[in-house]
A tleap script that builds the chain and sets N, CA, C and O, in Angstrom:
source leaprc.protein.ff14SB
mol = sequence {
  NMET GLY ILE PHE ARG LYS LYS ARG LEU PRO
  ARG SER GLU ALA ALA MET ALA GLU ALA ALA
  ASP MET GLY PRO ILE GLN LEU GLN LEU ASP
  GLY HIE ARG LEU THR PHE ASP HIE GLY GLU
  TRP GLN PRO GLU TYR GLU GLU MET PRO GLU
  GLY GLU GLY ALA ILE GLU ALA GLU LEU LEU
  GLU LEU ARG ARG GLU LYS ARG LYS MET LYS
  LYS GLU LEU GLU LYS TYR GLN ALA GLN ARG
  GLU GLU MET LYS GLU LEU LYS GLU ARG TRP
  ASN LEU LEU ASP PHE LYS TYR GLN LEU LEU
  LEU ASP MET TRP THR MET ARG GLU LEU ASP
  ILE LYS ARG ALA GLN GLU GLU GLY LEU THR
  PRO LYS LYS THR ARG HIE SER THR HIE ILE
  CASN
}
set mol.1.N position { 26.751 19.153 216.855 }
set mol.1.CA position { 26.087 18.787 215.565 }
set mol.1.C position { 24.973 18.802 214.967 }
set mol.1.O position { 24.663 17.816 214.298 }
set mol.2.N position { 24.054 19.971 215.060 }
set mol.2.CA position { 22.646 20.212 214.624 }
set mol.2.C position { 22.064 19.076 213.937 }
set mol.2.O position { 22.724 18.157 213.452 }
set mol.3.N position { 20.415 19.209 213.911 }
set mol.3.CA position { 20.302 18.101 212.656 }
set mol.3.C position { 20.088 19.282 211.256 }
set mol.3.O position { 19.998 19.043 210.052 }
set mol.4.N position { 20.062 20.393 211.886 }
set mol.4.CA position { 18.908 21.051 210.832 }
set mol.4.C position { 21.412 22.667 210.630 }
set mol.4.O position { 22.032 23.538 211.241 }
set mol.5.N position { 21.454 22.135 209.841 }
set mol.5.CA position { 22.795 23.202 209.208 }
set mol.5.C position { 22.246 24.447 208.939 }
set mol.5.O position { 21.321 24.421 208.128 }
set mol.6.N position { 22.402 24.995 209.167 }
set mol.6.CA position { 22.453 26.537 208.229 }
set mol.6.C position { 24.143 26.223 206.958 }
set mol.6.O position { 25.234 25.752 207.281 }
set mol.7.N position { 23.744 26.645 205.776 }
set mol.7.CA position { 24.588 26.389 205.019 }
set mol.7.C position { 23.367 27.878 204.322 }
set mol.7.O position { 22.190 28.237 204.293 }
set mol.8.N position { 25.346 28.416 203.690 }
set mol.8.CA position { 25.270 29.725 203.185 }
set mol.8.C position { 25.523 29.250 201.204 }
set mol.8.O position { 26.448 28.718 200.591 }
set mol.9.N position { 24.313 29.734 200.841 }
set mol.9.CA position { 23.824 29.988 199.520 }
set mol.9.C position { 25.575 30.719 198.258 }
set mol.9.O position { 25.883 31.878 197.981 }
set mol.10.N position { 26.038 29.803 197.982 }
set mol.10.CA position { 27.377 31.014 197.290 }
set mol.10.C position { 26.425 31.949 196.441 }
set mol.10.O position { 25.348 31.493 196.057 }
set mol.11.N position { 26.788 33.221 196.145 }
set mol.11.CA position { 26.094 34.408 195.472 }
set mol.11.C position { 26.786 34.216 194.375 }
set mol.11.O position { 27.949 33.814 194.394 }
set mol.12.N position { 26.066 34.515 193.202 }
set mol.12.CA position { 26.730 34.539 192.096 }
set mol.12.C position { 26.813 36.029 191.364 }
set mol.12.O position { 26.206 37.097 191.445 }
set mol.13.N position { 28.094 35.389 190.482 }
set mol.13.CA position { 28.175 36.533 189.393 }
set mol.13.C position { 27.248 37.730 189.296 }
set mol.13.O position { 27.347 38.925 189.575 }
set mol.14.N position { 25.776 36.493 188.505 }
set mol.14.CA position { 24.799 36.939 188.028 }
set mol.14.C position { 24.853 37.357 189.256 }
set mol.14.O position { 25.827 37.569 189.978 }
set mol.15.N position { 23.922 37.442 189.411 }
set mol.15.CA position { 22.596 38.048 191.327 }
set mol.15.C position { 23.411 39.770 191.606 }
set mol.15.O position { 22.763 40.788 191.850 }
set mol.16.N position { 25.320 39.686 191.457 }
set mol.16.CA position { 25.722 40.233 191.868 }
set mol.16.C position { 25.481 41.096 190.903 }
set mol.16.O position { 24.692 42.010 191.142 }
set mol.17.N position { 25.875 41.034 190.082 }
set mol.17.CA position { 25.667 41.830 188.428 }
set mol.17.C position { 23.935 42.588 188.919 }
set mol.17.O position { 23.671 43.634 189.512 }
set mol.18.N position { 23.242 41.742 188.477 }
set mol.18.CA position { 21.624 41.766 188.182 }
set mol.18.C position { 21.441 42.719 189.518 }
set mol.18.O position { 20.781 43.740 189.325 }
set mol.19.N position { 22.130 42.426 191.322 }
set mol.19.CA position { 22.011 43.580 192.034 }
set mol.19.C position { 22.452 45.219 191.706 }
set mol.19.O position { 21.861 46.267 191.968 }
set mol.20.N position { 23.342 45.038 191.236 }
set mol.20.CA position { 24.711 46.602 190.434 }
set mol.20.C position { 23.374 47.334 189.972 }
set mol.20.O position { 22.933 48.442 190.277 }
set mol.21.N position { 22.800 46.187 189.003 }
set mol.21.CA position { 22.308 46.938 188.216 }
set mol.21.C position { 20.718 47.844 189.028 }
set mol.21.O position { 20.482 49.033 188.814 }
set mol.22.N position { 20.192 47.310 189.561 }
set mol.22.CA position { 19.148 47.950 190.114 }
set mol.22.C position { 19.189 49.916 190.544 }
set mol.22.O position { 18.318 50.741 190.820 }
set mol.23.N position { 20.918 49.966 190.367 }
set mol.23.CA position { 21.848 51.226 191.347 }
set mol.23.C position { 21.121 51.485 192.298 }
set mol.23.O position { 20.121 50.792 192.484 }
set mol.24.N position { 21.476 52.692 193.262 }
set mol.24.CA position { 22.456 52.779 194.733 }
set mol.24.C position { 19.952 52.687 194.947 }
set mol.24.O position { 19.006 52.782 194.166 }
set mol.25.N position { 20.117 52.486 196.320 }
set mol.25.CA position { 19.196 52.070 197.294 }
set mol.25.C position { 18.883 53.719 197.587 }
set mol.25.O position { 19.825 54.449 197.895 }
set mol.26.N position { 17.264 54.350 197.453 }
set mol.26.CA position { 17.399 55.744 198.275 }
set mol.26.C position { 16.649 55.990 199.499 }
set mol.26.O position { 15.786 55.128 199.662 }
set mol.27.N position { 16.677 56.687 200.222 }
set mol.27.CA position { 15.483 55.940 201.423 }
set mol.27.C position { 15.381 57.518 201.282 }
set mol.27.O position { 16.276 58.109 200.678 }
set mol.28.N position { 14.111 58.343 201.927 }
set mol.28.CA position { 13.585 59.488 202.236 }
set mol.28.C position { 12.696 59.628 203.945 }
set mol.28.O position { 11.527 59.316 204.170 }
set mol.29.N position { 13.783 60.227 204.999 }
set mol.29.CA position { 13.457 60.304 205.497 }
set mol.29.C position { 12.977 61.709 206.477 }
set mol.29.O position { 13.929 62.433 206.768 }
set mol.30.N position { 11.517 62.185 207.040 }
set mol.30.CA position { 11.815 63.278 207.005 }
set mol.30.C position { 12.415 64.474 206.648 }
set mol.30.O position { 13.141 65.275 207.236 }
set mol.31.N position { 11.892 64.392 205.444 }
set mol.31.CA position { 12.892 65.107 204.717 }
set mol.31.C position { 14.302 65.889 204.232 }
set mol.31.O position { 14.658 67.016 203.891 }
set mol.32.N position { 14.943 64.364 204.452 }
set mol.32.CA position { 16.474 63.492 204.796 }
set mol.32.C position { 16.139 62.885 203.294 }
set mol.32.O position { 15.075 62.727 202.696 }
set mol.33.N position { 17.412 62.634 202.976 }
set mol.33.CA position { 17.558 61.274 201.533 }
set mol.33.C position { 18.331 61.034 202.222 }
set mol.33.O position { 19.032 61.858 202.810 }
set mol.34.N position { 18.398 59.688 202.328 }
set mol.34.CA position { 19.860 58.571 202.374 }
set mol.34.C position { 20.282 57.863 200.843 }
set mol.34.O position { 19.499 57.982 199.901 }
set mol.35.N position { 21.243 57.316 200.727 }
set mol.35.CA position { 21.545 56.467 199.795 }
set mol.35.C position { 22.102 55.395 200.549 }
set mol.35.O position { 22.149 55.534 201.772 }
set mol.36.N position { 22.606 54.166 199.936 }
set mol.36.CA position { 23.248 52.764 200.721 }
set mol.36.C position { 23.969 52.410 199.495 }
set mol.36.O position { 23.420 51.998 198.474 }
set mol.37.N position { 25.149 52.581 199.639 }
set mol.37.CA position { 26.179 52.898 198.655 }
set mol.37.C position { 27.298 52.639 199.529 }
set mol.37.O position { 27.680 53.117 200.597 }
set mol.38.N position { 27.869 51.378 198.438 }
set mol.38.CA position { 29.004 49.787 198.889 }
set mol.38.C position { 28.547 50.145 200.485 }
set mol.38.O position { 28.914 51.202 200.998 }
set mol.39.N position { 27.789 49.254 201.151 }
set mol.39.CA position { 27.409 49.128 202.373 }
set mol.39.C position { 26.944 49.384 203.057 }
set mol.39.O position { 26.260 48.708 203.825 }
set mol.40.N position { 27.243 51.025 203.025 }
set mol.40.CA position { 27.004 52.527 204.173 }
set mol.40.C position { 25.541 53.385 203.623 }
set mol.40.O position { 24.901 53.665 202.609 }
set mol.41.N position { 25.561 53.506 204.688 }
set mol.41.CA position { 23.508 54.809 204.085 }
set mol.41.C position { 24.905 56.000 204.423 }
set mol.41.O position { 25.725 55.997 205.341 }
set mol.42.N position { 24.715 57.017 203.170 }
set mol.42.CA position { 25.330 57.675 202.730 }
set mol.42.C position { 24.101 59.547 203.014 }
set mol.42.O position { 23.520 59.954 202.008 }
set mol.43.N position { 23.985 60.080 203.897 }
set mol.43.CA position { 22.941 60.909 203.525 }
set mol.43.C position { 23.743 62.333 202.329 }
set mol.43.O position { 24.863 62.715 201.991 }
set mol.44.N position { 22.346 62.663 202.081 }
set mol.44.CA position { 22.633 63.300 200.765 }
set mol.44.C position { 22.471 64.749 201.462 }
set mol.44.O position { 21.462 64.723 202.168 }
set mol.45.N position { 22.991 65.758 201.498 }
set mol.45.CA position { 23.034 67.136 202.057 }
set mol.45.C position { 22.716 68.007 200.192 }
set mol.45.O position { 23.048 68.010 199.006 }
set mol.46.N position { 21.574 68.787 201.550 }
set mol.46.CA position { 20.944 70.323 200.484 }
set mol.46.C position { 22.389 71.183 199.317 }
set mol.46.O position { 23.389 71.122 200.033 }
set mol.47.N position { 22.593 71.523 198.646 }
set mol.47.CA position { 24.017 72.126 197.778 }
set mol.47.C position { 23.973 73.369 198.720 }
set mol.47.O position { 23.081 74.170 198.999 }
set mol.48.N position { 25.795 73.173 199.257 }
set mol.48.CA position { 26.354 74.321 200.139 }
set mol.48.C position { 25.905 75.967 198.812 }
set mol.48.O position { 25.428 75.963 197.677 }
set mol.49.N position { 26.124 76.512 199.245 }
set mol.49.CA position { 26.360 78.030 198.206 }
set mol.49.C position { 28.275 77.589 197.782 }
set mol.49.O position { 29.284 77.170 198.350 }
set mol.50.N position { 27.770 78.077 196.315 }
set mol.50.CA position { 29.652 78.418 196.164 }
set mol.50.C position { 29.814 79.892 196.607 }
set mol.50.O position { 28.954 80.758 196.765 }
set mol.51.N position { 30.879 79.925 196.733 }
set mol.51.CA position { 31.638 81.620 196.003 }
set mol.51.C position { 32.109 82.067 197.149 }
set mol.51.O position { 31.589 81.312 197.971 }
set mol.52.N position { 32.869 82.937 197.809 }
set mol.52.CA position { 33.493 83.516 198.272 }
set mol.52.C position { 32.798 84.554 199.406 }
set mol.52.O position { 32.234 85.606 199.103 }
set mol.53.N position { 32.949 84.071 200.682 }
set mol.53.CA position { 32.060 84.729 201.585 }
set mol.53.C position { 30.774 83.554 201.762 }
set mol.53.O position { 30.777 82.856 202.776 }
set mol.54.N position { 29.828 83.403 200.859 }
set mol.54.CA position { 28.314 82.441 200.866 }
set mol.54.C position { 28.041 81.502 202.058 }
set mol.54.O position { 26.948 80.961 202.223 }
set mol.55.N position { 29.428 81.290 203.135 }
set mol.55.CA position { 29.227 80.109 203.817 }
set mol.55.C position { 28.353 81.026 204.902 }
set mol.55.O position { 27.164 80.958 205.214 }
set mol.56.N position { 29.197 81.726 205.257 }
set mol.56.CA position { 29.551 83.521 205.863 }
set mol.56.C position { 27.846 84.153 206.100 }
set mol.56.O position { 27.149 84.253 207.109 }
set mol.57.N position { 27.627 84.475 204.749 }
set mol.57.CA position { 25.778 84.810 204.542 }
set mol.57.C position { 25.139 84.097 205.142 }
set mol.57.O position { 24.370 84.278 206.086 }
set mol.58.N position { 25.509 83.041 204.480 }
set mol.58.CA position { 24.389 81.643 205.257 }
set mol.58.C position { 24.395 81.871 206.622 }
set mol.58.O position { 23.421 82.063 207.351 }
set mol.59.N position { 25.683 81.832 206.939 }
set mol.59.CA position { 25.610 81.570 208.809 }
set mol.59.C position { 25.605 82.924 209.653 }
set mol.59.O position { 25.896 83.015 210.845 }
set mol.60.N position { 25.089 84.296 208.523 }
set mol.60.CA position { 24.645 84.957 208.648 }
set mol.60.C position { 23.207 85.395 209.266 }
set mol.60.O position { 22.741 85.957 210.257 }
set mol.61.N position { 22.694 84.619 207.737 }
set mol.61.CA position { 21.367 85.064 207.499 }
set mol.61.C position { 20.673 83.516 208.763 }
set mol.61.O position { 19.814 83.744 209.615 }
set mol.62.N position { 21.319 82.063 208.544 }
set mol.62.CA position { 20.812 81.821 210.360 }
set mol.62.C position { 20.991 82.451 211.496 }
set mol.62.O position { 20.021 82.693 212.214 }
set mol.63.N position { 21.932 82.726 211.754 }
set mol.63.CA position { 21.917 83.604 212.547 }
set mol.63.C position { 20.733 84.995 213.308 }
set mol.63.O position { 20.609 85.356 214.479 }
set mol.64.N position { 20.078 85.444 212.111 }
set mol.64.CA position { 19.082 86.366 212.518 }
set mol.64.C position { 18.056 86.317 211.862 }
set mol.64.O position { 17.253 87.068 211.310 }
set mol.65.N position { 18.448 84.163 212.219 }
set mol.65.CA position { 16.318 83.884 211.385 }
set mol.65.C position { 16.694 83.469 213.263 }
set mol.65.O position { 15.918 83.866 214.133 }
set mol.66.N position { 17.453 82.978 213.475 }
set mol.66.CA position { 17.576 82.319 214.992 }
set mol.66.C position { 17.054 83.534 215.793 }
set mol.66.O position { 16.158 83.366 216.620 }
set mol.67.N position { 17.633 84.849 215.551 }
set mol.67.CA position { 17.609 85.598 216.910 }
set mol.67.C position { 15.496 85.845 216.613 }
set mol.67.O position { 14.601 86.007 217.443 }
set mol.68.N position { 15.462 85.779 215.414 }
set mol.68.CA position { 14.104 86.314 215.003 }
set mol.68.C position { 12.721 85.439 216.262 }
set mol.68.O position { 11.871 85.737 217.101 }
set mol.69.N position { 13.330 84.279 215.585 }
set mol.69.CA position { 12.994 83.035 216.241 }
set mol.69.C position { 12.487 83.053 217.273 }
set mol.69.O position { 11.324 83.086 217.677 }
set mol.70.N position { 14.213 83.008 218.046 }
set mol.70.CA position { 14.090 83.842 219.561 }
set mol.70.C position { 12.847 84.785 220.578 }
set mol.70.O position { 12.414 84.391 221.662 }
set mol.71.N position { 12.459 86.073 219.891 }
set mol.71.CA position { 11.715 87.096 220.365 }
set mol.71.C position { 10.404 87.144 219.842 }
set mol.71.O position { 9.631 88.074 220.074 }
set mol.72.N position { 10.118 86.101 219.096 }
set mol.72.CA position { 8.581 85.236 218.649 }
set mol.72.C position { 8.870 84.280 219.599 }
set mol.72.O position { 7.831 84.345 220.256 }
set mol.73.N position { 9.652 83.302 220.227 }
set mol.73.CA position { 9.514 82.879 220.960 }
set mol.73.C position { 8.847 83.710 222.460 }
set mol.73.O position { 7.913 83.375 223.188 }
set mol.74.N position { 9.554 84.616 222.505 }
set mol.74.CA position { 9.580 85.290 223.609 }
set mol.74.C position { 8.223 86.335 223.762 }
set mol.74.O position { 7.666 86.981 224.651 }
set mol.75.N position { 8.102 86.122 222.614 }
set mol.75.CA position { 6.310 88.035 222.882 }
set mol.75.C position { 5.611 86.014 223.000 }
set mol.75.O position { 5.896 85.638 224.137 }
set mol.76.N position { 5.182 85.321 222.533 }
set mol.76.CA position { 4.498 83.591 222.618 }
set mol.76.C position { 4.634 83.245 223.966 }
set mol.76.O position { 3.811 82.383 224.277 }
set mol.77.N position { 5.527 83.669 225.087 }
set mol.77.CA position { 5.669 83.491 226.531 }
set mol.77.C position { 4.718 84.110 226.936 }
set mol.77.O position { 3.597 83.731 227.276 }
set mol.78.N position { 5.488 85.752 226.874 }
set mol.78.CA position { 4.465 86.520 227.693 }
set mol.78.C position { 3.693 86.151 227.385 }
set mol.78.O position { 3.193 85.519 228.315 }
set mol.79.N position { 2.720 86.048 225.957 }
set mol.79.CA position { 1.381 85.909 225.747 }
set mol.79.C position { 0.476 84.725 226.798 }
set mol.79.O position { -0.612 84.604 227.360 }
set mol.80.N position { 1.702 84.040 226.605 }
set mol.80.CA position { 0.728 82.278 227.420 }
set mol.80.C position { 0.779 82.899 228.945 }
set mol.80.O position { -0.127 82.556 229.705 }
set mol.81.N position { 1.715 83.724 229.389 }
set mol.81.CA position { 1.567 83.545 231.057 }
set mol.81.C position { 0.386 85.392 231.094 }
set mol.81.O position { -0.426 85.718 231.959 }
set mol.82.N position { 0.672 85.947 230.192 }
set mol.82.CA position { -0.508 87.206 230.340 }
set mol.82.C position { -1.930 86.487 229.827 }
set mol.82.O position { -2.868 87.282 229.765 }
set mol.83.N position { -2.277 84.917 229.399 }
set mol.83.CA position { -3.515 84.409 228.767 }
set mol.83.C position { -3.619 83.298 230.459 }
set mol.83.O position { -4.731 83.030 230.913 }
set mol.84.N position { -2.676 82.933 230.975 }
set mol.84.CA position { -2.493 82.593 232.266 }
set mol.84.C position { -3.196 83.614 233.158 }
set mol.84.O position { -3.893 82.962 233.937 }
set mol.85.N position { -3.315 84.777 233.370 }
set mol.85.CA position { -3.284 85.671 234.481 }
set mol.85.C position { -5.034 86.153 233.578 }
set mol.85.O position { -5.896 85.678 234.317 }
set mol.86.N position { -5.307 86.429 233.103 }
set mol.86.CA position { -6.339 86.247 233.233 }
set mol.86.C position { -7.298 84.956 232.931 }
set mol.86.O position { -8.077 85.406 232.091 }
set mol.87.N position { -7.507 84.164 233.069 }
set mol.87.CA position { -7.974 83.427 233.128 }
set mol.87.C position { -8.382 82.860 234.752 }
set mol.87.O position { -9.411 82.474 235.306 }
set mol.88.N position { -6.723 83.087 235.204 }
set mol.88.CA position { -7.178 82.763 236.891 }
set mol.88.C position { -8.091 84.736 237.667 }
set mol.88.O position { -8.631 85.025 238.734 }
set mol.89.N position { -7.826 85.422 236.570 }
set mol.89.CA position { -9.184 86.165 237.526 }
set mol.89.C position { -10.220 85.872 236.632 }
set mol.89.O position { -11.324 86.118 237.119 }
set mol.90.N position { -10.251 85.297 235.148 }
set mol.90.CA position { -11.834 85.429 234.849 }
set mol.90.C position { -12.006 83.660 236.061 }
set mol.90.O position { -13.186 83.336 235.931 }
set mol.91.N position { -11.537 82.968 236.700 }
set mol.91.CA position { -12.009 81.721 237.575 }
set mol.91.C position { -12.355 82.374 238.722 }
set mol.91.O position { -13.323 81.853 239.276 }
set mol.92.N position { -11.854 83.440 239.336 }
set mol.92.CA position { -12.395 84.576 240.711 }
set mol.92.C position { -13.523 85.027 240.220 }
set mol.92.O position { -14.537 84.339 240.102 }
set mol.93.N position { -13.427 86.113 239.928 }
set mol.93.CA position { -14.924 86.547 238.922 }
set mol.93.C position { -16.271 85.734 239.003 }
set mol.93.O position { -17.017 85.754 239.982 }
set mol.94.N position { -16.506 84.949 237.742 }
set mol.94.CA position { -17.112 83.292 238.112 }
set mol.94.C position { -16.803 83.026 239.229 }
set mol.94.O position { -16.151 84.070 239.202 }
set mol.95.N position { -16.568 82.528 240.518 }
set mol.95.CA position { -16.587 82.427 241.473 }
set mol.95.C position { -17.249 82.769 242.118 }
set mol.95.O position { -18.212 82.155 242.578 }
set mol.96.N position { -16.862 84.034 242.370 }
set mol.96.CA position { -17.483 85.358 242.947 }
set mol.96.C position { -19.210 85.347 242.276 }
set mol.96.O position { -20.316 85.466 242.803 }
set mol.97.N position { -18.917 85.221 241.410 }
set mol.97.CA position { -21.258 85.687 240.371 }
set mol.97.C position { -21.634 84.630 241.689 }
set mol.97.O position { -22.242 84.899 242.725 }
set mol.98.N position { -20.691 82.596 240.985 }
set mol.98.CA position { -21.482 82.262 241.508 }
set mol.98.C position { -22.431 82.409 243.202 }
set mol.98.O position { -23.514 82.143 243.722 }
set mol.99.N position { -21.285 82.933 243.449 }
set mol.99.CA position { -20.846 82.992 245.011 }
set mol.99.C position { -22.072 84.356 245.649 }
set mol.99.O position { -22.564 84.513 246.767 }
set mol.100.N position { -22.200 85.012 244.582 }
set mol.100.CA position { -24.008 86.287 245.119 }
set mol.100.C position { -24.995 85.944 244.489 }
set mol.100.O position { -26.066 86.539 244.605 }
set mol.101.N position { -24.812 84.858 243.656 }
set mol.101.CA position { -26.036 84.626 242.751 }
set mol.101.C position { -26.255 83.076 244.311 }
set mol.101.O position { -27.450 82.824 244.158 }
set mol.102.N position { -26.056 82.689 244.790 }
set mol.102.CA position { -26.114 82.089 245.876 }
set mol.102.C position { -26.416 82.383 247.182 }
set mol.102.O position { -26.905 81.703 248.085 }
set mol.103.N position { -26.069 83.425 247.125 }
set mol.103.CA position { -26.987 84.544 248.087 }
set mol.103.C position { -28.128 84.772 248.037 }
set mol.103.O position { -29.088 84.430 248.727 }
set mol.104.N position { -27.938 85.699 246.719 }
set mol.104.CA position { -29.688 86.115 246.351 }
set mol.104.C position { -30.632 85.026 246.454 }
set mol.104.O position { -31.666 85.126 247.113 }
set mol.105.N position { -30.276 83.921 245.775 }
set mol.105.CA position { -30.723 82.873 246.049 }
set mol.105.C position { -31.105 82.389 247.102 }
set mol.105.O position { -31.544 81.274 246.819 }
set mol.106.N position { -31.201 82.576 248.204 }
set mol.106.CA position { -31.277 81.924 249.367 }
set mol.106.C position { -31.992 82.936 250.407 }
set mol.106.O position { -32.802 82.644 251.287 }
set mol.107.N position { -31.585 83.926 250.141 }
set mol.107.CA position { -32.614 85.118 250.570 }
set mol.107.C position { -33.580 85.316 250.256 }
set mol.107.O position { -34.345 85.795 251.093 }
set mol.108.N position { -34.180 85.005 248.594 }
set mol.108.CA position { -35.066 84.991 248.386 }
set mol.108.C position { -36.333 84.297 249.065 }
set mol.108.O position { -37.405 84.631 249.569 }
set mol.109.N position { -35.112 82.365 248.610 }
set mol.109.CA position { -35.919 81.623 249.660 }
set mol.109.C position { -36.983 81.970 250.454 }
set mol.109.O position { -38.173 81.662 250.403 }
set mol.110.N position { -35.822 83.242 251.814 }
set mol.110.CA position { -36.069 82.354 253.221 }
set mol.110.C position { -36.888 83.814 253.050 }
set mol.110.O position { -37.637 83.912 254.022 }
set mol.111.N position { -37.039 85.155 252.041 }
set mol.111.CA position { -38.456 85.686 252.240 }
set mol.111.C position { -39.123 85.477 251.920 }
set mol.111.O position { -40.078 86.051 252.443 }
set mol.112.N position { -39.649 84.078 250.281 }
set mol.112.CA position { -40.932 83.729 250.654 }
set mol.112.C position { -41.168 82.766 251.619 }
set mol.112.O position { -42.278 82.798 252.149 }
set mol.113.N position { -40.208 81.730 252.046 }
set mol.113.CA position { -40.440 81.072 253.383 }
set mol.113.C position { -41.199 81.908 254.442 }
set mol.113.O position { -42.236 81.422 254.893 }
set mol.114.N position { -40.760 83.190 254.910 }
set mol.114.CA position { -41.306 83.861 255.700 }
set mol.114.C position { -42.891 84.743 255.163 }
set mol.114.O position { -43.434 85.667 255.767 }
set mol.115.N position { -43.136 84.390 254.459 }
set mol.115.CA position { -44.644 84.574 254.088 }
set mol.115.C position { -45.794 84.196 253.830 }
set mol.115.O position { -46.932 84.660 253.758 }
set mol.116.N position { -44.897 82.603 253.622 }
set mol.116.CA position { -46.154 81.644 253.205 }
set mol.116.C position { -46.138 81.090 254.911 }
set mol.116.O position { -47.099 80.429 255.305 }
set mol.117.N position { -44.825 81.456 255.996 }
set mol.117.CA position { -45.011 81.183 257.559 }
set mol.117.C position { -46.233 82.323 258.100 }
set mol.117.O position { -46.599 82.349 259.275 }
set mol.118.N position { -46.642 83.007 257.315 }
set mol.118.CA position { -47.277 84.448 257.321 }
set mol.118.C position { -46.058 86.065 258.247 }
set mol.118.O position { -46.295 87.207 258.639 }
set mol.119.N position { -44.849 85.171 258.184 }
set mol.119.CA position { -44.157 86.139 259.383 }
set mol.119.C position { -43.284 87.392 258.302 }
set mol.119.O position { -42.463 87.290 257.391 }
set mol.120.N position { -43.837 88.314 258.844 }
set mol.120.CA position { -42.482 89.656 258.023 }
set mol.120.C position { -40.984 89.431 257.952 }
set mol.120.O position { -40.212 89.283 258.899 }
set mol.121.N position { -40.709 89.433 256.614 }
set mol.121.CA position { -39.193 89.854 256.535 }
set mol.121.C position { -38.920 90.701 257.615 }
set mol.121.O position { -39.772 91.392 258.173 }
set mol.122.N position { -37.949 90.658 257.856 }
set mol.122.CA position { -36.699 91.831 258.290 }
set mol.122.C position { -36.640 92.483 257.753 }
set mol.122.O position { -36.283 92.031 256.665 }
set mol.123.N position { -36.821 93.956 257.696 }
set mol.123.CA position { -36.209 94.679 256.776 }
set mol.123.C position { -34.820 95.675 257.678 }
set mol.123.O position { -34.593 96.162 258.786 }
set mol.124.N position { -34.156 95.528 256.260 }
set mol.124.CA position { -32.884 95.719 256.032 }
set mol.124.C position { -33.120 97.116 255.253 }
set mol.124.O position { -34.051 97.613 254.620 }
set mol.125.N position { -31.169 97.688 255.795 }
set mol.125.CA position { -31.587 99.284 255.176 }
set mol.125.C position { -30.825 98.349 253.475 }
set mol.125.O position { -31.037 98.985 252.442 }
set mol.126.N position { -30.067 97.037 253.312 }
set mol.126.CA position { -30.398 97.212 251.327 }
set mol.126.C position { -31.260 96.195 251.043 }
set mol.126.O position { -30.938 95.382 250.177 }
set mol.127.N position { -32.629 96.065 251.801 }
set mol.127.CA position { -33.492 95.367 250.980 }
set mol.127.C position { -34.136 95.755 250.374 }
set mol.127.O position { -34.560 96.880 250.637 }
set mol.128.N position { -34.570 95.107 249.276 }
set mol.128.CA position { -35.459 95.162 247.865 }
set mol.128.C position { -36.852 95.015 247.856 }
set mol.128.O position { -37.523 95.468 246.928 }
set mol.129.N position { -37.331 94.442 248.777 }
set mol.129.CA position { -38.375 93.864 248.781 }
set mol.129.C position { -39.508 94.622 248.922 }
set mol.129.O position { -39.704 95.627 249.606 }
set mol.130.N position { -39.981 94.219 248.439 }
set mol.130.CA position { -41.284 95.307 248.987 }
set mol.130.C position { -42.590 94.684 249.311 }
set mol.130.O position { -42.576 93.455 249.241 }
set mol.131.N position { -43.877 95.311 249.698 }
set mol.131.CA position { -44.817 94.607 250.776 }
set mol.131.C position { -45.882 95.016 249.520 }
set mol.131.O position { -47.079 94.744 249.612 }
savepdb mol mol.pdb
quit
């Protein structure tokens, strides 16, 4: 037996009646409504279509929508693959451009150094340098 004991407070009928007058507790989470009723949370579903074949029609509509979404997904996946290939091509072309630019810069620096030293650069068949 501890020094401080937990004591349960008796629920009066007045307190219970007051809580009942508040009505059911409702909670909205991500577009879904829940109601606390008789000690349990109950989901509230959208109204189902009534009439003969209404559920089958709803099912068919959902299947059509699913097929449409699947086609869109496949289209987006194909576009993603194409974008990946284009990005790889772009990176390769950028690398080639940077390499050629570096080669041209080195060639020009070699020509300039040779001119400063008083040497004439070697003439190549691809040479664009004019003395």
